[in-house]
C-alpha atoms as one frame of an Amber mdcrd trajectory, in Angstrom:
protein
   0.357  22.882  56.896   3.493  21.228  55.593   6.874  22.898  55.864   9.898
  21.544  54.043  13.243  22.482  55.490  16.165  21.856  53.175  19.271  22.118
  55.301  18.434  25.464  56.845  17.172  26.511  60.244  16.068  30.018  59.396
  12.532  29.302  58.301  11.335  31.995  55.936   7.958  30.856  54.683   6.655
  31.720  51.278   2.988  32.037  50.493   1.255  28.713  50.195   1.848  27.215
  46.765   1.255  23.931  45.044   4.082  21.499  44.397   3.925  18.705  41.849
   4.711  15.363  43.451   7.468  14.920  40.867   9.662  17.267  42.903  10.100
  14.690  45.610   9.097  11.359  47.073   5.874  12.691  48.518   2.282  12.949
  47.435   0.988  16.466  47.805  -2.639  17.267  47.144  -3.009  20.686  48.662
  -1.253  23.945  49.517   2.095  23.681  51.266   4.555  26.217  52.556   8.109
  26.125  51.288  11.280  27.710  52.479  12.606  30.404  50.198  15.805  28.372
  49.856  13.826  25.510  48.354  12.546  27.539  45.436  14.861  27.361  42.414
């Protein structure tokens, strides 16, 4: 389980989704959990 926190401490997890590696300097090959604030 990978959780990305973008400048927030209130972690509100979304359902697991897939992220293309183009969104950041990481290779992701599976479901990850994002903060709601991360989603555009």
